[in-house]
N, C-alpha and C positions, 0 to 999 in steps of 0.2 A: 502493500501500500505505500502512496503516495505520503511525504514526511506533513503536508497542507495541501488539499484537495483544491484549497481557495483557487482564483483564477487571475491572472493576471491583466493589467493595467491594459488597452489594444486602439484605446481614442488618440489620437496626436500624433504627432512625430516622436514623441518619443526622446531621453535625452543619459547622455552617458556612455563608457564604454560597453556595457552591460544592456544595450540595443536589443528590443524583445527579437530581432531577426540574428543575431547572432548566438541566442541565447543555442537553440536547439543544435545545433551542429558542435558548439563547443562540450555542449553534456555526452552527446553522443562521441565524439572522441573520446572522454575523458571515462565513458564505459568501455571504450574498447583498450585505453589502458588498465583497468579496474580488471578486464576478464582475462588479461595476462600475469596478473597478479594470480588470479583465483589458478591458471591452470600450472604457474610455478608453485602455488602449495597446494596442488592434488600432484606434483608429482615429486615434490619433495617427501608425504606422507603417502604416498605409493596409493591410491585411490584413482582409480581409472576412470577418472569421468566418463569419458566417451563409451565405456561400457554401461555405465550407470546410466548415461541419458537413452541410450538406444536399447537398451534388453527389451521393452516394451515394445519394441516395434520387428526385435526379433520372431516373439511369439508368436505378434500378429501371424510374420509373414508363416513360419513355421503351423499354424492353425489354418492355415486358408490353403494352406499345401495339402493338409490332412483334409481338410472338406474335399479338395481337388480330386484327392488318389479316392476317395469315399465314393464321391460321385464316379470316376471312370471307372471301380471295380464292380457297381452295382450296373453301370449300364453294359459291360460286359458278361458278367455275368446274367443278366436279361437273355440278352442276344443271343449268348448259346444254351439257355434254357430257350424260348422261342425259337430255335434252330431244332432242336431235339423233339419237341409237339412235332412242329411240321412236317417232320423225316426220317421216321425212326431207325431209318435201314443207313443214310447217312450218320453214323454217333461219330467215325472215323473223321468225319469231314468238320463235324460240331468240334474234338475236339483240339485240333488244328486250329481252330479257329480262336476258342480259346483260349491254347496256345499265342497264337498270333497278336489276338487281342492284349494280352499280360504283356509280351513284349515291345509292342506298341507302345505302351503305359509305361514303362521304364523308360526308354529313347524319349518319352516327353516329359519324365521327370527329371534326365537330362539336363533335360531345354529349360525345362521352369528355372534348374538349379542356376544354370548360369543366363537367363536372365533375368532372373529377379531376388534382387540384391538390394542390400540395407539402404543402399544410397540412388533415391529415382535418377530417373534417365533425366533427367531437366540436371541432375548436378553431374552427371556424365557427359554431356551436352556442354556445359560450363567448362569443362575440363579441357587444354586445346589438344590434341589428336596426338602432339607431334611431345607431348609431355606424357610418359609414364608415371602409373597410375600408382606407380608402391615407391615413387623417387620422394626425397626425402623435400623436393618442391612443394606437396601437399601436406607436409606437416605442418599443424598449427602449434607455434611457440611460443611463450612468455617472451623473449625480444623477438621475434617476428610482428607482437600483438605491440609491443612496447615501442619497435621504431616506425609502424605503422601510423599510432596514434600523432607519433611527431613529423613524420610527416605531413598527415593533416592538417596540425597547427601550425606549422610553419605556412603553410596553401594559404590555411582559412586569412591569418595575420595578414601576410602580401597581399593576396587578393582584394582585400578589404580595404586595405592600404593604398595601395593604387587604385583602385577603384573609386573611394570617397574623398582620402586626402589629394591624388592627383589628377584624377580624372572628373573630379568633381561631381560626380554620378549620385545617386542615390545609394541607399544601404537593400532595396529590394533587388537593384541591378546587381552587387556584388554578391548579394548571397544565391542568388541565380548559375550568375559565374562559379560564383563557387561549385556547387552540387556540376554544373557541368564538366567542369575541369574533369572531378572526384570518378563523375561517369566515366569519359570520356576514358581516364588510365587505369580504372577497371579494367574495360572491352580491351584496350588495347590486348593481342594475341603475345604477350612476352611470358617466357616459362618461369619467371621468376617471381610474377605477381599470379601464377597457376590455383596456390590458394590463398586469395584474395575473392578470384570469381567461385574456387567454392564454397568459402564462406557466406559470399553474398545469395549466393543461390540455393543455399540450405537453407540461409533465414529465410526465404522469400518462398521457398518450397514451406516449411512449417508455417510460415503468417496466412497462405493459402489453404493450408489443414486448419490452421485457425477458423477460419469463415467458412467451411460445408461442414452442412448438414451430416450428424450422426448416426441417422436414422432412414429407414426408407419409407416413404410413402404406403408402401405396398402391405409391408406386413407389420412397420413401425418399431422392429426389435434393434435396438440404440447398441452402438460401437464404443463400447470402451477407450477413454481418452490415456493414452502413452505418456509416460509421465515428460516426455522431453517435451509436449505440449500444453505441457502446465508449467514446466519450469518455465520457456518460452512466453507467455501470457501471465507466469510473475513476474517478469523482467517487462513486459509491455506494460502494468501497472505501475511500475516505478520510473517509470517516462511516459507519465500521464500529461506532465507542464509542458512536453516536448510534442504532443498528440496536439496541443492545443495551441503552440506555435504555430505548426503547419497550419490548424485552420483560421488562423487570425494573417498567415501569410497567405494565401489564399483571399481573406477579406482583402487585402491590401492593397494587391495585384489588381480585384476589380474596382476598387473602388480609386486605384493610381489616376492623375496625382494627388485628386484629395484625399482630403484624412475622412478615417473613418468614422460615421455620424454616431452617438450616443445613444443607439433603441436596442432594444430585447431581440430583434431582428439578429442587429451587429454579433451578439452574443450567443446565438442560437448555434452556430455551426461552432467556432473555438472548443464552445463547453461538451459538443457532441462530440466532436473528439478525443477529447480531454475523456471526455464519460465511458469510448466504444472499451479501453483496456479490462476496466473493471463486469463492463456488460457481457464480455466473450470470457471472464473466468468464470462471474458466477454461472451463466449457462453451462461450461465446462461443469460446474460442483453438482448442476439440476440433472444433468445427462447422466452422471457417476452414480446420482439419486434413484434413478430409476431403472440403473442396471441393478443396485443395489436390494432394490424393492421386487424385483423380478426375481432377483438369486436366494433374496430372505433373509439376507445379510442381517446383522442385528445392528452395525455400524454402521449403516446405510443416514440416520441422523444426523451423522457428520458433516456430510455432506450439504446438508440442507442450512446449516450452523455458518458453515463453511460460506454460501452462498449467501447468509445474513449479511456476513462482516467484508465482502463487497458490494452488497448492496448497501451499504451502511456508508461507504464513501463516496457515493453519489451524489445524497446528502446535503453536504458540506458545498459541492458543486453546484447544487439550483439555487442555497440560499447565498452564497456568493455574484455568483452568475447577476441575482435577480437585484442583490442590492448594489450590484456598481452602474448599474442600468435604470430600474423601473422605481429604484425606492425612494423615497424623497432625504432628506439630510437630518431630520430626526428621525425617520422611522430605519434608515440607515444602522441610528448608532445602535439601536434596540436590536437590531438582524446581527448588527456584532457578538451580543450574549449569545444569540440562540448561536452563531456558527462558532463562536468559543468549545458552547458544549457541545457538538456537533463533534468539534475535532478531537476533543477529549475522550468521547465516549468511543470512537471508530481509533485510535491513538490508542487505548488498553485494551479493547476488543483485541485489536492486531498482533499488539505486544503479546499477550498472553496466547494465544492462536500459534504464532512463533517458536516460544517457547516449550508449548505441550505438545501442540500437534506436527507443527515442519520439524521441529529436533529430535520432538518425542522424549522429553526431559522433564521432569515432576509429577509422573503416569503415574504413582499410586501415592498421592500426597498423605493416605492419612498414616502410609506407613515408613516417610522421614524419618519424619523423630527418630523413629523406635531402631530403624536400620541404621539410622545416625553412629544413635546410642552407642550401639552394640558392635558394629566397625571400628569409631571410630575410638573408644572408649578403652583402656590397656584393662585388658581381661586376664586370666588365668583360667586352663583347664590342664586337669591329670599332672601340675607342673610343668609345662608348657605356654610357651606365650602364645596368645594368636594373632593370626599376622592382621597388621592393620594397614586398614584402607583408610587414603583420604577423603577426608568429613564429605569435602565440593563432589570429590567422583560418588560417593554414595548418593547424594541430595540429587546429584544433574541427570546422570545415566552411568552405569557401568561402564558401560564398552566408551571410550571418546580418542578416538583414531588421532586429533591435533592437540591430544595433551591436557590437562586442566586450568594451565596458564594460558595457553590462548582460545580455549573454549568461553572461559570466565571475562576475557578480555572482548571475545565476540557479544558476547550477551550484555554487556554494560554496556556495546557500540550500540546496540541496535535499541535496549533500555532507552539511550538518549537521545538516539537520531530515531526515534517514532515519536517523541518531545519537540522534534526543531520547527515546528510552526509556534513555537511561542516567540522566537524568534520577533513577531510581529509584535510584538509591547515593546520593542527597541528599535523597530525599523527607521524610524525618524531619524534616533539618535543614531543608529550605526552604521546604517547602510545611504547612501547618498540619491538611491532613487528607489518606486521600486521595481523597477527594472532588476536591479542590482537587488532586492530583495529578494524574489525569484528566483535568478538565477543561483541565489549563495544556496537556497532550501532544495535546487536543483539538486546540486553538486554531493550534498549531504545524505540528497534519499539515494543518489545512483551511487554511492559508496559504503550505506546502510545495504544497499541488496547484496551489494559486491563481499561482503561480509558473513551476509544472509546464504548465499552460495554454499558458502564453507560447509558450515556446518547443519545447512539441505540435503546435500548430496551425501556428505559422511552420514546419513539417519535412512537415506534410500538404499543405501549400499548397504546398511544394517538391516537392514528391512528384506533387499535380494538376497543376502545371505542366509536369510532364515528361512524363507521359503524354499531356499534350497535345499537347509538342509531338510525340511519338514517331507519335503518331497523323496529328497532321498532316504529318509527312514522308511515312508510307506512302500516303496518301489522294494528297498532291499529288507529281505525275510532272514537271509546269514549273516554270519561276524565281521562281512566289510563294512558296516555302517559310516564308520567312523573314517575310515579313508577314503572314501568316497567323498564325504563330507569335504576332509579337508584338501582334495583333487580340487575341488570346484569354489576355494576359496580361494579369488583373485587379490590376496594381499600380503604386504611384505609381513610374512612371522617364520614361527619357527616351532617346530615341534618338541614337547617337555616331555617327560616319562610319563606322567598323568595324567596321559588322552586330553589336556587342556590346550592351547593355543597364545603364546606368550607375544601379545598384540606390543610392537610397539607405540610408545604417544608423545613423548618430546624429548631428544635428548638420548641419556643412558637410559632411562627409566623403562622399565616397563611391567606390563601389570599383566596376570594370568586371567584369559576367559574360558569359560568352561561349556562347553559342548554336548 
């Protein structure tokens, strides 16, 4: 959720270096650099984030293949059966037809394996033909992301300086020129930028999936939302103000060279752009609730509560838009109190959801005190000291891949930045303009999202491991159960004699996790 969903000022020309049109590309460039920070930390702590993000897509592809195999097998069986009933003396021919059909299915399966890959065809077309798909050019590293963000920032500064200061042009022309230069550079078929084209194609592909209906009009059976789309939609929510700025750019271009008139019609388009990520995310929650209802899942109500959380982000947008356009001066001050209450409720709701649901911490609040007392206080049993566990480990979560210190740092940062909208109380004293205040809150929000990503991917990784463990226990009736679980766990771990896994957390400190 955005740190503060109030809309910015769009009327007039705008002043200062943090002009509205330059906000969105600046924040996008900062988000690229912050994703580089995520990639670096995932690599250092041994988390395969690509595997975590795409595991649901792989499962969906496997289910599609199984359905196709089942349909082909049924069709071959029916064909052989009808042939036998039609002419009994040609049983041998019927058997040959059956073997031919089976042989055809195997060949067709091989073709499916070759044609159906995890990366969509749109991504394959974005990679130049002379670039090897397995080459290092397509690998996304923190160095490449940081270098790209620096290059984009320099391009933005040079373009705006030459267009506005030297050429005496408008800010609209400068921003359009910047986007044109970036688009041309991405599409130019240079092998060194193939990874950029692949990343852009991936983003566009997932954005298209967010807009597709996930149920058929004929049978009405919804399709589950993969984790990568949930992760992508959450990132869009943190860029709500970027969407607002894009809607504002549309208005400024349509009214150019005249300023945008202060009317309700003028605020509707940017506000709808800003609300789009929350609507998409709430829709995903309702889809998952419907799937849980069909499967009679006991935890399906959680998706409704999550949808309410995202819906609560729309109320500050509506009140703020009305406050800046339709309300008079006296009524606007009264709405300010309502807006602060809505922001506080949304920030508190979202913070609790972050810690409990998105990060899997404080799962059983009633047992935290007792568990902490038992594990943290020095106790002796049969003349031997029990192994002491850090109190924060017992209170937060038994498994912390990033270690207690870094995990606690992320939690504290998230708590503080969830309430970064309180800077509105010192806006006139600290910031030179409303544009500067909005830009600052945008930076704080994308930084909060970057640190939030760490624990979110970690918790999803742990849930995937638990799912693998349960499925392995069900499918394995012999004594190789533990060995199979260990093979499926893709973490930097070591096996210790008692059958546990020693997971590295931070530095040389290790904790044993029992499976």
